N, C-alpha and C positions, 0 to 999 in steps of 0.2 A: 502575420507580422504585427508587432506591438505598436500602438499608437504612442506619440511622444509623452503624454501624460502617464500612461501606465508605466512606461520605462522609467521615468524619473520616480514614480511612486514606489517601484521596487528597489530604489536605492535607499528607502528609508532604513531597513535592517543594516545597512552598511554605515550610514551616517549617524544613526541614533546612539552609537557607542561613543562618538567623539565628544559630545557635551558631558557625558558621564566622566570620561576620563579627564577632561580639561577642568571641569568643576571640582572634582575630588582632588585633583592636583592643587587647585587654588586653595581649597580648604587646608590641605596638608602643609602648604607653603606658609600659610597665614598662622596656623597653630604652632608650626615649628619655629617660627620667628619670635615667638615669645621667649624662647631661650636666648639670653644675650649673645651667646656665640654665634647664633644664626639670624640675628635681627635684620641683617641685609637681605634675607630672602623675601621680606615683605614688599620690597620694591618690584618683585616680579609678579605679585598678585594682580595688579590691574591688567597686565598684558594677557595673563592666563585667563582671567575672567572675560576679557574681550573675546578670546578664541572660544570660550565656552558659550558666551552669548550668541556669536555668529553661527556656531555649529547647532546650537539649540534651536534658533530661528530656522535654520535649513532643515533640521529634523521634523520640525513642525510643519513645514511646507511639504516635504516629501511625504510625511505621514498622512497629511490630509488627502493628497492625490492617491495614495495607497488605499485609503478608506473608501474611495470611490469605485474601486476595482473588485471588491469582495463583499461577500454577505457576512458581516461581522455581527456579534452580539451587541445590540445597541447601548445597553447599560455599560458594559466593559469598554466599548469604544468611547463613549462619552467621558468616562472616568479617566482613561488614558489621555484623551484629547485635551481635556480641561487641565489635568495636572501637568501635561507637557507644556502647555501654553503658559501656565503659571510659573513653570521653571524657568522658561525663556524670559518672561517679564521679570522674575525675581533676579536672574543673573544680570539683566540689563539695569535694574534698579541698583543692585549692589556695586556694579561697575560705576554708575553715575555718582553714587555716594562716595566711593573710594577716590574718585577723580576730583569732584566738585566741592565736597565737603571736608575740607582738611582738618576741621575741628571736631569731626564726628568721633564718638567715643570708640576707641579700638576695641574695647571689651564687648560692646554692643555689636559692633561690626563682626566680630569673631563669633558671637552667639547667632547672628543671622546667617552667617555661613554654614554653621553647624545645623540650623534649622533647615537650610536648603538641602543638606544631605538627607534629611528625613523625606523631603519632597522627592529628591531623586529616587530614593528606595521605593516609595509609594508608586510613582509614575512608572518605574521600571517593572514593579510587580504587576501592574496592570496590563502593561505590554506582554509580559510573560503569560498572563492569563489568556490574552487574545490568541497568542501563538500556540500555546500547549494545553489550554483549557483551564478552567477555574479551580479544578481540583489538583493541578499539578504541584502546587506548593501551597498547602493550606493546613491549618491545625486539624481539621477534620481528616485529612489524608494522613496526618502523623499519627492519630490515635485511633482511627476506625479499624476494626477488625476485618481483615480480608480473607477471603476463602483461600485455604490452603491449596497449593497445586496438587492435583490427584496423583497418588502413587501408582496407579494402574489405570489402564483404559477403561476398565469395567466401572471404576469409581468416578469417572468423569461426567459432567453435564455437557451435552453437545453444544449449547449455545454459550453458557456462562464460561466454560474451560477451554472451548475450542474455537468456535465461530467468532464470538465477540472480541477475544484478544486479538484475533487475525485482523478484524475490521478496524479496531482501534489503532493497531501498529501501522497498518497499510493505508488507511483512509482517515484517521483521526485528525491529522494536521489540517486538512482542508474541510473536514465535516465533523469537528469536535464541539465541545461546549462554548469555545470563544469564537470560532469561525465556522459558518455554515454555508458553504457554496451551495447555490441552488436551493437554499432553505432545507438542506438535508443534513441530518445529524446521526452519527453512529454512537452517540454517547451512552445510550442504553437501549434496551429492547423496545420501550415504548416510542422513543423517538425514531427508532429505526423503522418501526412499523407505521409512524405517521407519514412517512414517504417525503417527497420534495415538492418544489413548485411544480413539477411536471407530472405529479401524480404518484400512486403507490410505487415504492421501491421494491417491496417484497410482497408477493401474492401467495399466501400459504397453499402448498399443493400444486401451485401452477408456475412451473419454472419459466415457461415461455412468455408469461406476462410479467415477470419480475424484472423490472428495469435494472436493479442492482446486478443481477446475474449477467444481463445483456451486456453491460458496460464493461465488466471485468473479463469477459470473453471476446471482445472486440479486438480486431488488429491493433497492436500497439501504436501504429502510426494514424489510427482514426482519431478524429478530433474529439469524440465522445468517450474514448478509452478511459478507463480508471484502473489504477490511480494515474494522474496526469503529471505533467511538468518533470518528467524524467525520474519520478520516484519509483521505488522498488515495486515491481508488479507482483501479483499473488502467484504462488507456486502452483503446480498442477494439483497437489495434494490439497492445498487451501481451497482451490476452486471446486474440487470434487466434494469436499466436506460441506461447503456452502450450498452446493447443488442438492446434497442429500438433506441438509437440514430444511431447505425450502420445500423440496418436492416430497421427501418420505416422512420427515418429522413435522411437516406442516408448520415450520418456523415457530414452534413452540419454545418458550424460554426456559423450560425446566425439564426437559426430556433427558433421561440419563442413558449412557451407552448401554448399560445392562438391560434396561427396559426396552430399548429399540431392537434388540436381538440382531445387531448388524452383521453383516457378512465379514468374512476374515480379511478381505481387501480393504474394507473400510476401517476395520480395526487397526490394520497396519498403518493406514493414512494418519489416523488419530495419534498413534504412537509417535510417528515421525514428527508431527506438528507439535505435540506436547514435549518432545525431546526426551521420551522415556527410553532408557537403555533396555529396560526388560521388555520382552515380546509381550503382546497383548495376551490376557489370560487364556484366550481361546486359540491362540497361535503358537504352538510349540514347533520345534524342529521336525517332529514327525507329522504335524499338521500341514507344514509346508510341503513335505513330500507328498502328502495326500491331495492337497489343493492343486499342486503343480505337478502331479505324477506324469503327465504327458510331456513334461519339459526335461530334456537331458540334464543329468546331474553336473556335468563338467563342461567346460568350454576352453579351448585354446585361447589364451589371452592375446596372442599375436593377432588373431582374427579380429579382436575388438580394436586393436591398435591400428590395423589396416583401415577399419571403418572410420575411426577418428582422423586418420591422416587424410581421408577424403573430404573432411570438413564437417562431419556430423558430430554432434555431442552424444556421447554414450554414458549412461549412468547405470551402476549395478543397483537393482533394487533388492535383490536377494542373492546369496552366494550358494545355498544349498536347497533347491537347484539354482543354477545361474539364471537370473531373470533380468532382462535388459529394458531400459527406457531410452529410446533413440529419438533425437530431435535434429531436424535439418533447420539451420537459421533461416529466418525470413530473408527473402530476396537474395538468396545464396548465389544466384547465377549458375548453379549446377544443373545439368540435365539428369534425368533418371538413370541413363546408361552410365553416367559417371560414377555411381556408387551402387548400382543394382547388384552387381556380383558380390561385392563385399558384403552388402546387407543380407543377401540370401545365404551366405556362408554362416551367418549367426541367427538365421531366420527362425529357427525353432525356439530361440531364447527370447525373441523380441515380443513383449507383452504390451508395451505403450510405444506408439509412434506418432510423431508429429511432423507432418510435411506440408504445413500450411503456408500459404502466401509464397509460392514458388512457381507459379504459372505453369502447373502440370495439367495436362489433358488426360481424358480417360485412358487412352491407349498407353500413355506414359506410365500408368500405374497398374498395368495388367499383372505385374509380378506380386502384387498384394495377396493374390489367391495362394501364393506360395509361402506366405507367412501364416501358418495355420494356428498359431496360438495368440494372436492378437486379441487383446481385451478392450483397449482404448485407442481410437484412431482419429487424428485431427487432420482434416483436409480442407478447412475453410479457406476462403479467398483464393481459390484456384478455379480456372475456367472449366469446371467439370459439368458434365451433363447426366442424364439418366442412364447412360451406358456405364457408369462407375458401379452402378448396382449389381451388374453381371459378375463383378469380380468379388463383391462382398456379401451377397446374400446367403452364401452357404458357409460363411465362416462359423466354425463351431463355438468359439469362445468369445466373439466380439460382443461387448456389452454397451459400450458407448461410442457414438460417431458423431463428429462435427463437421457439418456441411454448410455453415453459415456463408453468405456471400458467394454462392456457386450458382451455376445455371440448371441445377437438379429441379425438377418439377414435382408436383404432387404425385404423378405417376411413379416416378423413381423412388420417392419416399414409401409409397404403398408397397412397392416391390421389395424394398428392404425390410419392411415391417413383417413380411412373411418369415423372417429369420426369428424363431422363438427366443433365442439367446439375447438379441439385441434389445436392451431395456430402455436406452435413451438416444434419441437422435435430435441434435440441435441444428435447427434449420431456419434461422431468422434471415431476413433480407435475401431470399432467394431470387436471383435475376431471372430465373426461368418461370417464376410465379406470374400469373395473369394479374 
């Protein structure tokens, strides 16, 4: 629950636009009044200035409260704060002059109003830098040469073209150049590797020790889940690529996709994240047939609709052959028997499956052994025990398994590791751990 000061502080983005509007209106009225046809408009200037002054004071107060709740860049914050206070004082001074000094030169008064517009622009720009980063609107951003978007997956750099844009888009608002919650920034590779006030965010080659990856794979309802505050979470592709960058590419800033010799699944993930229409150089239609030769080419679409009607989200990852990504929403309230039959009808096509956070026990998921082509399986935040290993240890294609926040013990993990195909097991916060 928010405390009262935090609540009022978060009103700053709402209130801050009021003085801008009122003060710009005051300037417009005053300048228009120099035309003899509209001289009467000058009578409204004091009232509009009064509204601008009051709203500027309110914006300063709420802004101060907001500054106490976040880790902002000190220099930018001070610039915005001082210029905002100066604007409120200036509006009050102009109001006093207009009311109390009837003999004050109208020309000088108009000039002072115009000068106030410059102060509004400066203060607003500093506020924008705090929100979006100091490079959001700058001459450097206007003229700097940016790296062109790669035209193919093989030409892409894993960090610069794939991972970093994802982090800036999904995390940059809270962890950018202007605002650094937890003293953590994703502005560039160096700052990312500096970590946060809690320690390293990325540990090259060690996914389990990388706090960044832990945060983005937590349950969305967890207080430490990132990104926070209802912002758009990372997709499965984005999470998978960040995991690969940390674990396999050792968090290097300049590794190219071509040099990494990545597998076809990863190449397709990169293609989707980059929005490339062309398939990755190493993945042609015939390659798909080779990679997924064990999956039937076609599927009755009515079977997919039946599964969707049960409340599951189904996405087609490929069409030749038909490859499915299936997700059961968190806290769905469904029991396994409610959708098991429909899922098994398309079972040979299911490659990715997410059943996390749905209170399933081992015996509820016994049907998993009948989904022979699973590659990625998410079972975190379920009351599972070591018994789940009996259903998974012989799965021929299973590469990644998430068991975070379950009751699986080291013995169960050891049993699963006997599966030579299983490359990654995510197992933080195991309740069964001593």
